[in-house]
VOKE-179815 format. One record per residue (C-alpha): residue in three letters; x, y negated, z. Coordinates in pm, whole numbers, plus 50000, padded with zeros to 5 digits. Layout:
residues N
alaXYZ/...
end
This chain:
residues 349
met500005000050000/leu502844977050087/val504524984549757/phe501304977549565/ser500804943949745/leu504364933849673/his503954942749305/leu500724922449285/phe502444892849453/ile505234893449193/ile502754894948902/leu500784864949037/ala503964845049097/val505194851248743/glu501844840948598/arg501874808948809/ile505364800348684/arg504364807148324/asn501344784048352/gln503424757348517/phe506134756548252/tyr504194764147934/ala500654751747973/gly501694715347997/pro503814714247682/leu501214733147480/lys498584708447591/asp500904679447504/ala501614695047165/asp497894697447095/glu497444660847184/ser500484651346970/met498994669946675/asn495734651146722/val497554617546732/tyr499574627346423/gln496374636846241/arg494734603946335/asn497784584746207/glu497744604645886/asp494064596845836/met494684559745895/leu497664559745658/arg495614577345394/gln492864551145427/glu495384522845402/lys496964537945089/ser493534542344935/ala492654506045004/ala496004494044867/ser495654514344548/ala492284498244487/gln493864463644481/thr494874449844142/gly496004416943992/pro498494391244126/gln498984408444463/ser500194440744303/ala502454421644062/lys503954402244351/thr504774434144536/glu506714447344235/ser508544414844169/glu509824414344527/glu512224441544415/tyr513914416644180/arg513124384544366/leu516504368244299/val515794367443925/ala511974365843922/arg510494333943781/glu507574333144024/tyr509834329344328/phe511164295544219/ala508854265544194/lys510984249643922/tyr510454279043686/arg506934289543784/gly504314285343511/asn506764276043234/leu509524290843017/glu512404269743143/thr515594288843218/ser518644284243433/arg521314263743260/phe525034269143297/thr528204264543096/ile530834289642986/arg534024272942864/gly532044242042779/val529214260342597/glu525804253642749/val523584284042796/gly519854280942851/ala519594248142662/asp517014237642402/lys519324249442125/pro519454287342074/leu522724303042184/ile524364321741895/ile526934348541977/ala528484363841665/gly531454384541555/pro532574419641470/cys530924449041644/ala534424461841717/val537924447941681/his539644470241425/ser542644448641338/tyr544194414641395/glu543434402741042/gln539814414141056/ala539064398641396/ile540744365141327/ala539084361540985/ile535614368341125/ala536224345841426/lys537104316941196/ser534084322840972/val531524323941256/gln533084293341418/glu532844274041092/ala529214285241052/gly528324271041393/ala528364300741633/asp528704292542002/met530574323642119/leu532594351941970/arg531574388042025/gly533864417641969/gly534344452042120/ala537754462642247/tyr536334493042427/lys533474509442239/pro531044535542370/arg530344559142082/thr527934588142054/ser530604610441900/pro533944614542079/tyr535564615341734/ser534354580541635/phe536524549541669/gln536614540142038/gly538214505742006/leu541754492542038/gly541544488142413/leu544014463542562/lys545374454642218/gly541844445342113/leu541464422642415/glu544724405242331/ile543524399441974/leu540264384742103/ala542204361842334/glu544224348942038/ala541014344341839/arg539724322842124/glu542864301642114/ile542384295841742/thr538624289341740/glu537984277742099/leu535004301542111/pro534344319242444/ile534724357142425/val531934382242489/thr533154418142515/glu531884450442667/ile532994466142993/met532374503743021/asp534474515143313/gln534664503643675/leu538424508943660/lys538684483943374/val536784454843532/glu539934435743624/glu541544441743285/val538524432143074/gly537594403743307/tyr541054388143273/tyr540494383142899/ala536704379442872/asp534554349042939/val531394370042938/leu531444406643042/gln528884426742850/ile527024455943008/gly525984478742721/ala522624495742682/arg524014529242798/asn525184513443125/met522124492543208/gln521414515643501/asn525014522943598/tyr524504506443935/ala528074509744057/leu529314492043743/leu526624465243778/arg527774458044132/asp531464456644043/val530904434243743/gly528574411943944/gln531164408244218/tyr533984400743972/ala531834375643783/ala530924358044108/glu534534355944225/his535894343743890/glu532884323843761/lys532464346543460/gly529294352543263/val527524386143238/leu525504397642939/leu523164426243029/lys521784446442738/thr518444463942780/gly518594501842790/pro517434527942536/leu513794527842652/pro513474504642952/lys510544491543149/leu510374455143254/lys511044463743619/glu514084484843528/val515694456543331/leu515074430443598/cys516194453443880/ala519434458743686/ala519854421043668/glu519084419444040/tyr522034442244116/ile524314417143941/ala522714386844104/leu522874403044447/glu526674402544422/gly526594364944374/ala526884362143995/lys525074331343864/lys525744332043490/ile523584361043376/ile522144365943026/ile519734393942934/cys519814407742578/glu516924427242425/arg518464452242181/gly515474473642080/ile514504508642186/asn515844542342069/asn512704550741877/pro513364543941507/ala510544527541314/asp510214516940950/ser513584532540862/met515354511041122/arg518094523341352/asn515994513941654/thr512774494641711/pro513124457541787/arg510674444342046/pro510154406842025/asn507034411242239/phe509104427342515/leu511564398442493/leu508674374642554/glu507584395442855/leu511084392242995/arg511064354742936/lys507794351543126/ala509044372943414/thr512534358243469/tyr514204324443459/leu517404340143325/pro518194333142958/val517004361642734/ile518464366342385/gly517744391242107/asp520034415041917/pro518674418841562/ser521764438241449/his521604468441680/ser517824468741690/thr517534472441311/gly520814488041199/lys520464471640855/arg522014438840755/asp519204429240516/leu516674431040803/val518694410241047/pro517494375540935/arg513804385140956/ile514044401941295/ala516234373741425/ala513494349141327/glu510924370841507/phe513034370341822/leu513264332541803/asp509514330241745/ala509104350642067/ala510924323142261/ala514394338942262/asn517134317642417/gly519494329242146/leu520824357841934/leu523634383341931/ile524694391341573/asp527244414541414/val529254398541133/ile531664413540879/arg533864397840613/asp532354393040267/asp534874417240119/glu534834441440411/lys535574477440319/glu533864506040495/thr537134516540657/ile540014498240822/gly543234516540892/gly541574549540814/glu538734543741063/lys535114537540961/val534124502041047/cys531924502641356/asp528254497641260/tyr529244486440912/glu525684488740777/gln524274463241019/gly526934436241000/met525854404440822/lys528334392940562/ala530024360640664/ser528464340340380/asp524994353340468/phe525544344540831/lys526534309240734/arg523354306140529/phe521284319540816/met522794294441057/thr521764266440824/glu518194279840817/ile517834280041197/lys519644247341254/thr516504228941367/arg515184256941588/lys514394248541950/val513854272242240/pro510284269742377/gln510114257342734/lys506364261442785/trp503964290842781/pro503034299942423/
end
Protein backbone atom coordinates (compact mmCIF):
# COMPACT_ATOMS: atom_id res chain seq x y z
CA MET A 1 0.00 0.00 0.00
CA LEU A 2 2.84 2.30 0.87
CA VAL A 3 4.52 1.55 -2.43
CA PHE A 4 1.30 2.25 -4.35
CA SER A 5 0.80 5.61 -2.55
CA LEU A 6 4.36 6.62 -3.27
CA HIS A 7 3.95 5.73 -6.95
CA LEU A 8 0.72 7.76 -7.15
CA PHE A 9 2.44 10.72 -5.47
CA ILE A 10 5.23 10.66 -8.07
CA ILE A 11 2.75 10.51 -10.98
CA LEU A 12 0.78 13.51 -9.63
CA ALA A 13 3.96 15.50 -9.03
CA VAL A 14 5.19 14.88 -12.57
CA GLU A 15 1.84 15.91 -14.02
CA ARG A 16 1.87 19.11 -11.91
CA ILE A 17 5.36 19.97 -13.16
CA ARG A 18 4.36 19.29 -16.76
CA ASN A 19 1.34 21.60 -16.48
CA GLN A 20 3.42 24.27 -14.83
CA PHE A 21 6.13 24.35 -17.48
CA TYR A 22 4.19 23.59 -20.66
CA ALA A 23 0.65 24.83 -20.27
CA GLY A 24 1.69 28.47 -20.03
CA PRO A 25 3.81 28.58 -23.18
CA LEU A 26 1.21 26.69 -25.20
CA LYS A 27 -1.42 29.16 -24.09
CA ASP A 28 0.90 32.06 -24.96
CA ALA A 29 1.61 30.50 -28.35
CA ASP A 30 -2.11 30.26 -29.05
CA GLU A 31 -2.56 33.92 -28.16
CA SER A 32 0.48 34.87 -30.30
CA MET A 33 -1.01 33.01 -33.25
CA ASN A 34 -4.27 34.89 -32.78
CA VAL A 35 -2.45 38.25 -32.68
CA TYR A 36 -0.43 37.27 -35.77
CA GLN A 37 -3.63 36.32 -37.59
CA ARG A 38 -5.27 39.61 -36.65
CA ASN A 39 -2.22 41.53 -37.93
CA GLU A 40 -2.26 39.54 -41.14
CA ASP A 41 -5.94 40.32 -41.64
CA MET A 42 -5.32 44.03 -41.05
CA LEU A 43 -2.34 44.03 -43.42
CA ARG A 44 -4.39 42.27 -46.06
CA GLN A 45 -7.14 44.89 -45.73
CA GLU A 46 -4.62 47.72 -45.98
CA LYS A 47 -3.04 46.21 -49.11
CA SER A 48 -6.47 45.77 -50.65
CA ALA A 49 -7.35 49.40 -49.96
CA ALA A 50 -4.00 50.60 -51.33
CA SER A 51 -4.35 48.57 -54.52
CA ALA A 52 -7.72 50.18 -55.13
CA GLN A 53 -6.14 53.64 -55.19
CA THR A 54 -5.13 55.02 -58.58
CA GLY A 55 -4.00 58.31 -60.08
CA PRO A 56 -1.51 60.88 -58.74
CA GLN A 57 -1.02 59.16 -55.37
CA SER A 58 0.19 55.93 -56.97
CA ALA A 59 2.45 57.84 -59.38
CA LYS A 60 3.95 59.78 -56.49
CA THR A 61 4.77 56.59 -54.64
CA GLU A 62 6.71 55.27 -57.65
CA SER A 63 8.54 58.52 -58.31
CA GLU A 64 9.82 58.57 -54.73
CA GLU A 65 12.22 55.85 -55.85
CA TYR A 66 13.91 58.34 -58.20
CA ARG A 67 13.12 61.55 -56.34
CA LEU A 68 16.50 63.18 -57.01
CA VAL A 69 15.79 63.26 -60.75
CA ALA A 70 11.97 63.42 -60.78
CA ARG A 71 10.49 66.61 -62.19
CA GLU A 72 7.57 66.69 -59.76
CA TYR A 73 9.83 67.07 -56.72
CA PHE A 74 11.16 70.45 -57.81
CA ALA A 75 8.85 73.45 -58.06
CA LYS A 76 10.98 75.04 -60.78
CA TYR A 77 10.45 72.10 -63.14
CA ARG A 78 6.93 71.05 -62.16
CA GLY A 79 4.31 71.47 -64.89
CA ASN A 80 6.76 72.40 -67.66
CA LEU A 81 9.52 70.92 -69.83
CA GLU A 82 12.40 73.03 -68.57
CA THR A 83 15.59 71.12 -67.82
CA SER A 84 18.64 71.58 -65.67
CA ARG A 85 21.31 73.63 -67.40
CA PHE A 86 25.03 73.09 -67.03
CA THR A 87 28.20 73.55 -69.04
CA ILE A 88 30.83 71.04 -70.14
CA ARG A 89 34.02 72.71 -71.36
CA GLY A 90 32.04 75.80 -72.21
CA VAL A 91 29.21 73.97 -74.03
CA GLU A 92 25.80 74.64 -72.51
CA VAL A 93 23.58 71.60 -72.04
CA GLY A 94 19.85 71.91 -71.49
CA ALA A 95 19.59 75.19 -73.38
CA ASP A 96 17.01 76.24 -75.98
CA LYS A 97 19.32 75.06 -78.75
CA PRO A 98 19.45 71.27 -79.26
CA LEU A 99 22.72 69.70 -78.16
CA ILE A 100 24.36 67.83 -81.05
CA ILE A 101 26.93 65.15 -80.23
CA ALA A 102 28.48 63.62 -83.35
CA GLY A 103 31.45 61.55 -84.45
CA PRO A 104 32.57 58.04 -85.30
CA CYS A 105 30.92 55.10 -83.56
CA ALA A 106 34.42 53.82 -82.83
CA VAL A 107 37.92 55.21 -83.19
CA HIS A 108 39.64 52.98 -85.75
CA SER A 109 42.64 55.14 -86.62
CA TYR A 110 44.19 58.54 -86.05
CA GLU A 111 43.43 59.73 -89.58
CA GLN A 112 39.81 58.59 -89.44
CA ALA A 113 39.06 60.14 -86.04
CA ILE A 114 40.74 63.49 -86.73
CA ALA A 115 39.08 63.85 -90.15
CA ILE A 116 35.61 63.17 -88.75
CA ALA A 117 36.22 65.42 -85.74
CA LYS A 118 37.10 68.31 -88.04
CA SER A 119 34.08 67.72 -90.28
CA VAL A 120 31.52 67.61 -87.44
CA GLN A 121 33.08 70.67 -85.82
CA GLU A 122 32.84 72.60 -89.08
CA ALA A 123 29.21 71.48 -89.48
CA GLY A 124 28.32 72.90 -86.07
CA ALA A 125 28.36 69.93 -83.67
CA ASP A 126 28.70 70.75 -79.98
CA MET A 127 30.57 67.64 -78.81
CA LEU A 128 32.59 64.81 -80.30
CA ARG A 129 31.57 61.20 -79.75
CA GLY A 130 33.86 58.24 -80.31
CA GLY A 131 34.34 54.80 -78.80
CA ALA A 132 37.75 53.74 -77.53
CA TYR A 133 36.33 50.70 -75.73
CA LYS A 134 33.47 49.06 -77.61
CA PRO A 135 31.04 46.45 -76.30
CA ARG A 136 30.34 44.09 -79.18
CA THR A 137 27.93 41.19 -79.46
CA SER A 138 30.60 38.96 -81.00
CA PRO A 139 33.94 38.55 -79.21
CA TYR A 140 35.56 38.47 -82.66
CA SER A 141 34.35 41.95 -83.65
CA PHE A 142 36.52 45.05 -83.31
CA GLN A 143 36.61 45.99 -79.62
CA GLY A 144 38.21 49.43 -79.94
CA LEU A 145 41.75 50.75 -79.62
CA GLY A 146 41.54 51.19 -75.87
CA LEU A 147 44.01 53.65 -74.38
CA LYS A 148 45.37 54.54 -77.82
CA GLY A 149 41.84 55.47 -78.87
CA LEU A 150 41.46 57.74 -75.85
CA GLU A 151 44.72 59.48 -76.69
CA ILE A 152 43.52 60.06 -80.26
CA LEU A 153 40.26 61.53 -78.97
CA ALA A 154 42.20 63.82 -76.66
CA GLU A 155 44.22 65.11 -79.62
CA ALA A 156 41.01 65.57 -81.61
CA ARG A 157 39.72 67.72 -78.76
CA GLU A 158 42.86 69.84 -78.86
CA ILE A 159 42.38 70.42 -82.58
CA THR A 160 38.62 71.07 -82.60
CA GLU A 161 37.98 72.23 -79.01
CA LEU A 162 35.00 69.85 -78.89
CA PRO A 163 34.34 68.08 -75.56
CA ILE A 164 34.72 64.29 -75.75
CA VAL A 165 31.93 61.78 -75.11
CA THR A 166 33.15 58.19 -74.85
CA GLU A 167 31.88 54.96 -73.33
CA ILE A 168 32.99 53.39 -70.07
CA MET A 169 32.37 49.63 -69.79
CA ASP A 170 34.47 48.49 -66.87
CA GLN A 171 34.66 49.64 -63.25
CA LEU A 172 38.42 49.11 -63.40
CA LYS A 173 38.68 51.61 -66.26
CA VAL A 174 36.78 54.52 -64.68
CA GLU A 175 39.93 56.43 -63.76
CA GLU A 176 41.54 55.83 -67.15
CA VAL A 177 38.52 56.79 -69.26
CA GLY A 178 37.59 59.63 -66.93
CA TYR A 179 41.05 61.19 -67.27
CA TYR A 180 40.49 61.69 -71.01
CA ALA A 181 36.70 62.06 -71.28
CA ASP A 182 34.55 65.10 -70.61
CA VAL A 183 31.39 63.00 -70.62
CA LEU A 184 31.44 59.34 -69.58
CA GLN A 185 28.88 57.33 -71.50
CA ILE A 186 27.02 54.41 -69.92
CA GLY A 187 25.98 52.13 -72.79
CA ALA A 188 22.62 50.43 -73.18
CA ARG A 189 24.01 47.08 -72.02
CA ASN A 190 25.18 48.66 -68.75
CA MET A 191 22.12 50.75 -67.92
CA GLN A 192 21.41 48.44 -64.99
CA ASN A 193 25.01 47.71 -64.02
CA TYR A 194 24.50 49.36 -60.65
CA ALA A 195 28.07 49.03 -59.43
CA LEU A 196 29.31 50.80 -62.57
CA LEU A 197 26.62 53.48 -62.22
CA ARG A 198 27.77 54.20 -58.68
CA ASP A 199 31.46 54.34 -59.57
CA VAL A 200 30.90 56.58 -62.57
CA GLY A 201 28.57 58.81 -60.56
CA GLN A 202 31.16 59.18 -57.82
CA TYR A 203 33.98 59.93 -60.28
CA ALA A 204 31.83 62.44 -62.17
CA ALA A 205 30.92 64.20 -58.92
CA GLU A 206 34.53 64.41 -57.75
CA HIS A 207 35.89 65.63 -61.10
CA GLU A 208 32.88 67.62 -62.39
CA LYS A 209 32.46 65.35 -65.40
CA GLY A 210 29.29 64.75 -67.37
CA VAL A 211 27.52 61.39 -67.62
CA LEU A 212 25.50 60.24 -70.61
CA LEU A 213 23.16 57.38 -69.71
CA LYS A 214 21.78 55.36 -72.62
CA THR A 215 18.44 53.61 -72.20
CA GLY A 216 18.59 49.82 -72.10
CA PRO A 217 17.43 47.21 -74.64
CA LEU A 218 13.79 47.22 -73.48
CA PRO A 219 13.47 49.54 -70.48
CA LYS A 220 10.54 50.85 -68.51
CA LEU A 221 10.37 54.49 -67.46
CA LYS A 222 11.04 53.63 -63.81
CA GLU A 223 14.08 51.52 -64.72
CA VAL A 224 15.69 54.35 -66.69
CA LEU A 225 15.07 56.96 -64.02
CA CYS A 226 16.19 54.66 -61.20
CA ALA A 227 19.43 54.13 -63.14
CA ALA A 228 19.85 57.90 -63.32
CA GLU A 229 19.08 58.06 -59.60
CA TYR A 230 22.03 55.78 -58.84
CA ILE A 231 24.31 58.29 -60.59
CA ALA A 232 22.71 61.32 -58.96
CA LEU A 233 22.87 59.70 -55.53
CA GLU A 234 26.67 59.75 -55.78
CA GLY A 235 26.59 63.51 -56.26
CA ALA A 236 26.88 63.79 -60.05
CA LYS A 237 25.07 66.87 -61.36
CA LYS A 238 25.74 66.80 -65.10
CA ILE A 239 23.58 63.90 -66.24
CA ILE A 240 22.14 63.41 -69.74
CA ILE A 241 19.73 60.61 -70.66
CA CYS A 242 19.81 59.23 -74.22
CA GLU A 243 16.92 57.28 -75.75
CA ARG A 244 18.46 54.78 -78.19
CA GLY A 245 15.47 52.64 -79.20
CA ILE A 246 14.50 49.14 -78.14
CA ASN A 247 15.84 45.77 -79.31
CA ASN A 248 12.70 44.93 -81.23
CA PRO A 249 13.36 45.61 -84.93
CA ALA A 250 10.54 47.25 -86.86
CA ASP A 251 10.21 48.31 -90.50
CA SER A 252 13.58 46.75 -91.38
CA MET A 253 15.35 48.90 -88.78
CA ARG A 254 18.09 47.67 -86.48
CA ASN A 255 15.99 48.61 -83.46
CA THR A 256 12.77 50.54 -82.89
CA PRO A 257 13.12 54.25 -82.13
CA ARG A 258 10.67 55.57 -79.54
CA PRO A 259 10.15 59.32 -79.75
CA ASN A 260 7.03 58.88 -77.61
CA PHE A 261 9.10 57.27 -74.85
CA LEU A 262 11.56 60.16 -75.07
CA LEU A 263 8.67 62.54 -74.46
CA GLU A 264 7.58 60.46 -71.45
CA LEU A 265 11.08 60.78 -70.05
CA ARG A 266 11.06 64.53 -70.64
CA LYS A 267 7.79 64.85 -68.74
CA ALA A 268 9.04 62.71 -65.86
CA THR A 269 12.53 64.18 -65.31
CA TYR A 270 14.20 67.56 -65.41
CA LEU A 271 17.40 65.99 -66.75
CA PRO A 272 18.19 66.69 -70.42
CA VAL A 273 17.00 63.84 -72.66
CA ILE A 274 18.46 63.37 -76.15
CA GLY A 275 17.74 60.88 -78.93
CA ASP A 276 20.03 58.50 -80.83
CA PRO A 277 18.67 58.12 -84.38
CA SER A 278 21.76 56.18 -85.51
CA HIS A 279 21.60 53.16 -83.20
CA SER A 280 17.82 53.13 -83.10
CA THR A 281 17.53 52.76 -86.89
CA GLY A 282 20.81 51.20 -88.01
CA LYS A 283 20.46 52.84 -91.45
CA ARG A 284 22.01 56.12 -92.45
CA ASP A 285 19.20 57.08 -94.84
CA LEU A 286 16.67 56.90 -91.97
CA VAL A 287 18.69 58.98 -89.53
CA PRO A 288 17.49 62.45 -90.65
CA ARG A 289 13.80 61.49 -90.44
CA ILE A 290 14.04 59.81 -87.05
CA ALA A 291 16.23 62.63 -85.75
CA ALA A 292 13.49 65.09 -86.73
CA GLU A 293 10.92 62.92 -84.93
CA PHE A 294 13.03 62.97 -81.78
CA LEU A 295 13.26 66.75 -81.97
CA ASP A 296 9.51 66.98 -82.55
CA ALA A 297 9.10 64.94 -79.33
CA ALA A 298 10.92 67.69 -77.39
CA ALA A 299 14.39 66.11 -77.38
CA ASN A 300 17.13 68.24 -75.83
CA GLY A 301 19.49 67.08 -78.54
CA LEU A 302 20.82 64.22 -80.66
CA LEU A 303 23.63 61.67 -80.69
CA ILE A 304 24.69 60.87 -84.27
CA ASP A 305 27.24 58.55 -85.86
CA VAL A 306 29.25 60.15 -88.67
CA ILE A 307 31.66 58.65 -91.21
CA ARG A 308 33.86 60.22 -93.87
CA ASP A 309 32.35 60.70 -97.33
CA ASP A 310 34.87 58.28 -98.81
CA GLU A 311 34.83 55.86 -95.89
CA LYS A 312 35.57 52.26 -96.81
CA GLU A 313 33.86 49.40 -95.05
CA THR A 314 37.13 48.35 -93.43
CA ILE A 315 40.01 50.18 -91.78
CA GLY A 316 43.23 48.35 -91.08
CA GLY A 317 41.57 45.05 -91.86
CA GLU A 318 38.73 45.63 -89.37
CA LYS A 319 35.11 46.25 -90.39
CA VAL A 320 34.12 49.80 -89.53
CA CYS A 321 31.92 49.74 -86.44
CA ASP A 322 28.25 50.24 -87.40
CA TYR A 323 29.24 51.36 -90.88
CA GLU A 324 25.68 51.13 -92.23
CA GLN A 325 24.27 53.68 -89.81
CA GLY A 326 26.93 56.38 -90.00
CA MET A 327 25.85 59.56 -91.78
CA LYS A 328 28.33 60.71 -94.38
CA ALA A 329 30.02 63.94 -93.36
CA SER A 330 28.46 65.97 -96.20
CA ASP A 331 24.99 64.67 -95.32
CA PHE A 332 25.54 65.55 -91.69
CA LYS A 333 26.53 69.08 -92.66
CA ARG A 334 23.35 69.39 -94.71
CA PHE A 335 21.28 68.05 -91.84
CA MET A 336 22.79 70.56 -89.43
CA THR A 337 21.76 73.36 -91.76
CA GLU A 338 18.19 72.02 -91.83
CA ILE A 339 17.83 72.00 -88.03
CA LYS A 340 19.64 75.27 -87.46
CA THR A 341 16.50 77.11 -86.33
CA ARG A 342 15.18 74.31 -84.12
CA LYS A 343 14.39 75.15 -80.50
CA VAL A 344 13.85 72.78 -77.60
CA PRO A 345 10.28 73.03 -76.23
CA GLN A 346 10.11 74.27 -72.66
CA LYS A 347 6.36 73.86 -72.15
CA TRP A 348 3.96 70.92 -72.19
CA PRO A 349 3.03 70.01 -75.77
